[in-house]
C-alpha positions as a Python dict, from the first residue, in 0.01 Angstrom:
ca = {
    (1, 'M'): (0, 0, 0),
    (2, 'K'): (107, 347, -86),
    (3, 'Y'): (90, 673, 163),
    (4, 'P'): (104, 987, 16),
    (5, 'T'): (457, 1147, 94),
    (6, 'R'): (288, 1458, 295),
    (7, 'F'): (184, 1188, 554),
    (8, 'I'): (502, 1010, 564),
    (9, 'S'): (663, 1303, 635),
    (10, 'S'): (456, 1409, 888),
    (11, 'V'): (504, 1026, 1076),
    (12, 'S'): (861, 1093, 1027),
    (13, 'E'): (900, 1361, 1227),
    (14, 'A'): (611, 1392, 1446),
    (15, 'G'): (896, 1037, 1476),
    (16, 'S'): (1178, 1310, 1528),
    (17, 'S'): (993, 1435, 1791),
    (18, 'R'): (913, 1217, 2026),
    (19, 'G'): (1330, 1045, 1987),
    (20, 'W'): (1423, 1390, 2109),
    (21, 'R'): (1212, 1383, 2357),
    (22, 'R'): (1251, 1058, 2466),
    (23, 'A'): (1627, 1143, 2436),
    (24, 'L'): (1599, 1491, 2663),
    (25, 'A'): (1423, 1302, 2931),
    (26, 'G'): (1632, 1019, 2990),
    (27, 'M'): (1938, 1278, 2996),
    (28, 'I'): (1730, 1433, 3252),
    (29, 'G'): (1741, 1242, 3477),
    (30, 'V'): (2072, 1044, 3404),
    (31, 'T'): (2163, 1355, 3526),
    (32, 'L'): (1911, 1341, 3885),
    (33, 'A'): (1990, 1011, 3903),
    (34, 'M'): (2410, 1118, 3945),
    (35, 'T'): (2381, 1447, 4154),
    (36, 'S'): (2147, 1232, 4405),
    (37, 'V'): (2483, 1028, 4390),
    (38, 'A'): (2662, 1267, 4415),
    (39, 'S'): (2479, 1424, 4758),
    (40, 'A'): (2417, 1055, 4899),
    (41, 'Q'): (2779, 1022, 4875),
    (42, 'N'): (2839, 1365, 4968),
    (43, 'V'): (2615, 1275, 5336),
    (44, 'Y'): (2740, 978, 5371),
    (45, 'R'): (3081, 1107, 5410),
    (46, 'N'): (3010, 1436, 5600),
    (47, 'M'): (2828, 1237, 5871),
    (48, 'D'): (3091, 1148, 6090),
    (49, 'E'): (3156, 1490, 6076),
    (50, 'P'): (2927, 1708, 6398),
    (51, 'P'): (2808, 2053, 6291),
    (52, 'E'): (2874, 2386, 6290),
    (53, 'Q'): (2686, 2435, 6698),
    (54, 'W'): (2801, 2088, 6739),
    (55, 'A'): (3164, 2084, 6781),
    (56, 'G'): (3375, 2072, 7048),
    (57, 'L'): (3035, 1874, 7279),
    (58, 'E'): (3131, 1648, 7279),
    (59, 'I'): (3042, 1393, 7600),
    (60, 'K'): (3354, 1376, 7854),
    (61, 'D'): (3515, 1083, 7994),
    (62, 'T'): (3476, 1141, 8375),
    (63, 'L'): (3419, 861, 8552),
    (64, 'G'): (3597, 801, 8909),
    (65, 'S'): (3562, 1216, 8923),
    (66, 'K'): (3367, 1307, 9243),
    (67, 'L'): (3102, 1590, 9198),
    (68, 'P'): (3132, 1955, 9349),
    (69, 'M'): (2876, 1855, 9632),
    (70, 'E'): (2860, 2194, 9793),
    (71, 'L'): (2701, 2365, 9472),
    (72, 'E'): (2362, 2525, 9509),
    (73, 'F'): (1996, 2483, 9301),
    (74, 'V'): (1648, 2500, 9376),
    (75, 'N'): (1453, 2233, 9420),
    (76, 'T'): (999, 2215, 9264),
    (77, 'T'): (946, 2370, 9621),
    (78, 'G'): (1140, 2619, 9570),
    (79, 'E'): (1384, 2529, 9833),
    (80, 'S'): (1773, 2548, 9844),
    (81, 'V'): (1957, 2238, 9811),
    (82, 'K'): (2261, 2160, 9743),
    (83, 'V'): (2407, 1865, 9572),
    (84, 'G'): (2555, 1651, 9874),
    (85, 'D'): (2181, 1676, 9950),
    (86, 'L'): (2049, 1400, 9731),
    (87, 'F'): (2387, 1092, 9913),
    (88, 'K'): (2194, 1182, 10257),
    (89, 'K'): (2051, 809, 10237),
    (90, 'K'): (2355, 651, 10082),
    (91, 'R'): (2188, 552, 9800),
    (92, 'P'): (2315, 535, 9412),
    (93, 'V'): (2171, 883, 9224),
    (94, 'L'): (2115, 811, 8818),
    (95, 'M'): (2066, 1174, 8639),
    (96, 'F'): (2060, 1374, 8353),
    (97, 'M'): (2060, 1761, 8247),
    (98, 'M'): (1876, 1937, 8077),
    (99, 'Y'): (1617, 2212, 8003),
    (100, 'H'): (1289, 2292, 8008),
    (101, 'R'): (1263, 2481, 7725),
    (102, 'C'): (1367, 2246, 7442),
    (103, 'P'): (1150, 2153, 7172),
    (104, 'L'): (1299, 1777, 7121),
    (105, 'L'): (1583, 1610, 7269),
    (106, 'C'): (1519, 1669, 7669),
    (107, 'P'): (1188, 1582, 7660),
    (108, 'A'): (1235, 1309, 7480),
    (109, 'T'): (1524, 1212, 7647),
    (110, 'Q'): (1358, 1208, 8009),
    (111, 'E'): (1053, 950, 7850),
    (112, 'Y'): (1332, 703, 7753),
    (113, 'V'): (1490, 723, 8062),
    (114, 'V'): (1146, 691, 8308),
    (115, 'G'): (1018, 433, 8087),
    (116, 'V'): (1303, 214, 8104),
    (117, 'L'): (1325, 320, 8479),
    (118, 'E'): (1007, 119, 8439),
    (119, 'K'): (1123, -187, 8385),
    (120, 'V'): (1402, -183, 8619),
    (121, 'D'): (1246, -403, 8986),
    (122, 'F'): (1483, -145, 9113),
    (123, 'K'): (1221, 202, 9301),
    (124, 'V'): (1301, 484, 9249),
    (125, 'G'): (1331, 667, 9608),
    (126, 'T'): (1407, 323, 9818),
    (127, 'D'): (1682, 176, 9575),
    (128, 'F'): (1812, 466, 9429),
    (129, 'D'): (1707, 827, 9317),
    (130, 'V'): (1689, 999, 8995),
    (131, 'A'): (1864, 1396, 8985),
    (132, 'V'): (1746, 1591, 8687),
    (133, 'V'): (1866, 1906, 8676),
    (134, 'S'): (1784, 2253, 8417),
    (135, 'F'): (2044, 2424, 8288),
    (136, 'D'): (1819, 2687, 8207),
    (137, 'S'): (1801, 2994, 8385),
    (138, 'R'): (1511, 3054, 8242),
    (139, 'D'): (1330, 2774, 8328),
    (140, 'S'): (1089, 2838, 8678),
    (141, 'V'): (956, 2644, 8916),
    (142, 'A'): (618, 2622, 8732),
    (143, 'D'): (865, 2403, 8460),
    (144, 'A'): (1043, 2164, 8695),
    (145, 'D'): (754, 2102, 8930),
    (146, 'R'): (518, 1964, 8613),
    (147, 'A'): (856, 1798, 8428),
    (148, 'K'): (861, 1558, 8771),
    (149, 'S'): (428, 1551, 8833),
    (150, 'K'): (459, 1384, 8396),
    (151, 'A'): (767, 1161, 8518),
    (152, 'I'): (581, 1061, 8816),
    (153, 'F'): (311, 990, 8589),
    (154, 'Q'): (514, 810, 8320),
    (155, 'Y'): (710, 647, 8585),
    (156, 'G'): (356, 343, 8623),
    (157, 'R'): (413, 272, 8975),
    (158, 'E'): (203, 302, 9248),
    (159, 'T'): (272, 643, 9399),
    (160, 'D'): (424, 742, 9724),
    (161, 'E'): (545, 935, 9909),
    (162, 'S'): (914, 734, 9891),
    (163, 'I'): (851, 790, 9473),
    (164, 'R'): (744, 1169, 9548),
    (165, 'S'): (1045, 1195, 9713),
    (166, 'G'): (1303, 1018, 9509),
    (167, 'F'): (1200, 1203, 9192),
    (168, 'H'): (1473, 1526, 9207),
    (169, 'F'): (1375, 1788, 8942),
    (170, 'W'): (1685, 2121, 9050),
    (171, 'L'): (1684, 2461, 8903),
    (172, 'G'): (2072, 2667, 8930),
    (173, 'R'): (2215, 2978, 8873),
    (174, 'T'): (2361, 2965, 8562),
    (175, 'Q'): (2747, 2948, 8704),
    (176, 'N'): (2649, 2627, 8926),
    (177, 'S'): (2488, 2488, 8657),
    (178, 'R'): (2832, 2469, 8407),
    (179, 'K'): (3071, 2419, 8718),
    (180, 'L'): (2807, 2048, 8766),
    (181, 'A'): (2790, 1980, 8337),
    (182, 'D'): (3185, 2042, 8394),
    (183, 'S'): (3236, 1816, 8651),
    (184, 'L'): (3036, 1525, 8438),
    (185, 'G'): (3176, 1639, 8120),
    (186, 'F'): (2873, 1768, 7942),
    (187, 'P'): (2931, 2014, 7756),
    (188, 'Y'): (2642, 2244, 7654),
    (189, 'R'): (2572, 2622, 7454),
    (190, 'Y'): (2350, 2941, 7406),
    (191, 'L'): (2264, 3004, 7091),
    (192, 'P'): (2136, 3379, 7122),
    (193, 'D'): (1977, 3329, 6710),
    (194, 'S'): (1733, 3039, 6812),
    (195, 'G'): (1701, 3070, 7256),
    (196, 'E'): (1812, 2774, 7275),
    (197, 'Y'): (2094, 2515, 7353),
    (198, 'S'): (2285, 2312, 7125),
    (199, 'H'): (2392, 1972, 7376),
    (200, 'G'): (2410, 1611, 7380),
    (201, 'T'): (2254, 1337, 7578),
    (202, 'A'): (2446, 1170, 7870),
    (203, 'I'): (2261, 1003, 8178),
    (204, 'Y'): (2506, 965, 8418),
    (205, 'L'): (2559, 682, 8748),
    (206, 'I'): (2653, 793, 9047),
    (207, 'T'): (2746, 666, 9330),
    (208, 'P'): (2666, 657, 9725),
    (209, 'E'): (2969, 893, 9782),
    (210, 'G'): (2928, 1066, 9475),
    (211, 'Y'): (3131, 928, 9209),
    (212, 'I'): (3038, 924, 8917),
    (213, 'S'): (3020, 531, 8803),
    (214, 'R'): (2904, 504, 8445),
    (215, 'C'): (2765, 739, 8223),
    (216, 'Y'): (2520, 595, 7911),
    (217, 'P'): (2664, 873, 7603),
    (218, 'K'): (2353, 773, 7416),
    (219, 'L'): (1975, 708, 7448),
    (220, 'S'): (2083, 328, 7380),
    (221, 'F'): (2018, 159, 7677),
    (222, 'E'): (1833, -113, 7804),
    (223, 'A'): (1662, -191, 8176),
    (224, 'K'): (1932, -470, 8260),
    (225, 'D'): (2217, -199, 8151),
    (226, 'I'): (2084, 23, 8454),
    (227, 'R'): (2008, -263, 8644),
    (228, 'L'): (2334, -399, 8636),
    (229, 'G'): (2507, -43, 8656),
    (230, 'L'): (2338, 48, 8981),
    (231, 'V'): (2432, -310, 9132),
    (232, 'E'): (2787, -130, 9037),
    (233, 'A'): (2732, 145, 9237),
    (234, 'S'): (2611, 52, 9542),
    (235, 'E'): (2896, -235, 9497),
    (236, 'G'): (2634, -504, 9578),
    (237, 'K'): (2431, -303, 9836),
    (238, 'I'): (2126, -317, 9656),
    (239, 'G'): (2029, -648, 9372),
    (240, 'T'): (2062, -1025, 9451),
    (241, 'L'): (2392, -1271, 9437),
    (242, 'L'): (2285, -1358, 9066),
    (243, 'D'): (2318, -987, 9050),
    (244, 'R'): (2730, -1018, 9133),
    (245, 'I'): (2786, -1295, 8921),
    (246, 'T'): (2673, -1195, 8667),
    (247, 'L'): (2762, -747, 8722),
    (248, 'W'): (3135, -975, 8732),
    (249, 'C'): (3012, -1196, 8370),
    (250, 'Y'): (2933, -884, 8229),
    (251, 'H'): (3142, -616, 8129),
    (252, 'P'): (3034, -212, 8017),
    (253, 'D'): (3084, -98, 7576),
    (254, 'E'): (3256, 293, 7512),
    (255, 'L'): (2840, 383, 7535),
    (256, 'G'): (2724, 185, 7872),
    (257, 'N'): (2565, -98, 7772),
    (258, 'Y'): (2678, -430, 7958),
    (259, 'I'): (2770, -674, 7694),
    (260, 'I'): (2874, -1035, 7833),
    (261, 'S'): (3300, -1050, 7794),
    (262, 'P'): (3475, -1344, 7691),
    (263, 'M'): (3725, -1391, 7902),
    (264, 'R'): (3506, -1406, 8222),
    (265, 'V'): (3266, -1663, 8011),
    (266, 'M'): (3600, -1881, 7975),
    (267, 'Q'): (3709, -1863, 8372),
    (268, 'V'): (3386, -1946, 8435),
    (269, 'G'): (3372, -2240, 8283),
    (270, 'A'): (3730, -2362, 8309),
    (271, 'G'): (3658, -2313, 8692),
    (272, 'V'): (3361, -2550, 8626),
    (273, 'C'): (3558, -2792, 8454),
    (274, 'G'): (3840, -2705, 8708),
    (275, 'G'): (3589, -2794, 9041),
    (276, 'T'): (3349, -3126, 8859),
    (277, 'V'): (3726, -3268, 8805),
    (278, 'L'): (3829, -3231, 9117),
    (279, 'T'): (3581, -3330, 9311),
    (280, 'L'): (3530, -3676, 9017),
    (281, 'V'): (3919, -3703, 9144),
    (282, 'G'): (3825, -3694, 9573),
    (283, 'G'): (3577, -3887, 9496),
    (284, 'L'): (3788, -4132, 9428),
    (285, 'W'): (3993, -4105, 9613),
    (286, 'A'): (3777, -4142, 9936),
    (287, 'W'): (3615, -4445, 9780),
    (288, 'D'): (3954, -4619, 9716),
    (289, 'R'): (4082, -4495, 10100),
    (290, 'R'): (3724, -4676, 10203),
    (291, 'K'): (3808, -4962, 9975),
    (292, 'R'): (4251, -4992, 10144),
    (293, 'R'): (4036, -4995, 10510),
    (294, 'R'): (3754, -5242, 10432),
    (295, 'Q'): (4048, -5493, 10326),
    (296, 'P'): (4212, -5554, 10641),
    (297, 'A'): (3895, -5615, 10810),
    (298, 'A'): (3734, -5804, 10635),
    (299, 'V'): (4068, -6077, 10622),
    (300, 'A'): (4082, -6094, 10967),
    (301, 'A'): (3735, -6172, 11025),
    (302, 'G'): (3813, -6453, 10711),
    (303, 'A'): (4117, -6611, 10982),
    (304, 'G'): (3826, -6578, 11214),
    (305, 'V'): (3606, -6790, 11078),
    (306, 'A'): (3889, -7059, 10939),
    (307, 'D'): (3997, -7075, 11308),
    (308, 'G'): (3653, -7139, 11448),
    (309, 'T'): (3594, -7420, 11142),
    (310, 'R'): (3870, -7528, 11238),
    (311, 'L'): (3859, -7540, 11638),
    (312, 'R'): (3515, -7704, 11601),
    (313, 'T'): (3541, -7993, 11380),
    (314, 'G'): (3890, -8037, 11649),
    (315, 'V'): (3640, -8071, 11920),
    (316, 'S'): (3408, -8294, 11699),
    (317, 'G'): (3679, -8505, 11706),
    (318, 'I'): (3759, -8549, 12077),
    (319, 'E'): (3404, -8581, 12167),
    (320, 'Q'): (3352, -8910, 11890),
}
């Protein structure tokens, strides 16, 4: 079938136009894909490089340091308190710093911590205390009281006076908050443009004497980590014998999470095997000793029986 020349020409032009459009679309797609890959590579390359406002705010290692016990703060009733007041009852203290105007990280930290504590069978106010200290002088007593009420509600235990007294929400003057943060190794920076603070997150376990025992620099810890940390901080005064044995087999990693120690497991295994072997050898030795003691008695008894038989035989012969 023959088509008019004009028709063939128009079809060719249309096909050519569609081809160029497809080619152009393909080139744009490839360009966007390459740009996306390059952007992704830059993101992954810079993931370990903190933003400028975070520079210098890394959590510092201060384990073993003692808190400044004379620093003064204000509690939710407006009373003046000192850091040393936290340790009058000789209990471990779980402590972290925040500010109540924080839009995201601080309330998320409090919610995460209290959620974990709810799963720990040690009780706040009986076995240990919780201290939340604000570093923003603009925070008010009402702000701290609301945060405390929220924490107690979220804790999920039947609220009593011991729990109320076990949660401490404090406010402080700028210089005192800074001194406490420095002793903990917890840096923060005020951002004038936004009126907010740039800071990380860190949870600290303090011994009853006021020494920093453990630090959890990220919200990745679990109830077992807090439990073992409290047993460690209390030097075994709370918890069971099994907790202390478990603590001996575990060690904290750089995030404060307790992980099992292969060397300790090998030591425990070697001890169990050694004890089993010693018990077996001791049992065999005792059995052999008792056996040797019985042999002379058996021989003597056999000789006595033989003599008695001969004696009766002789007597019988005489009687005959």
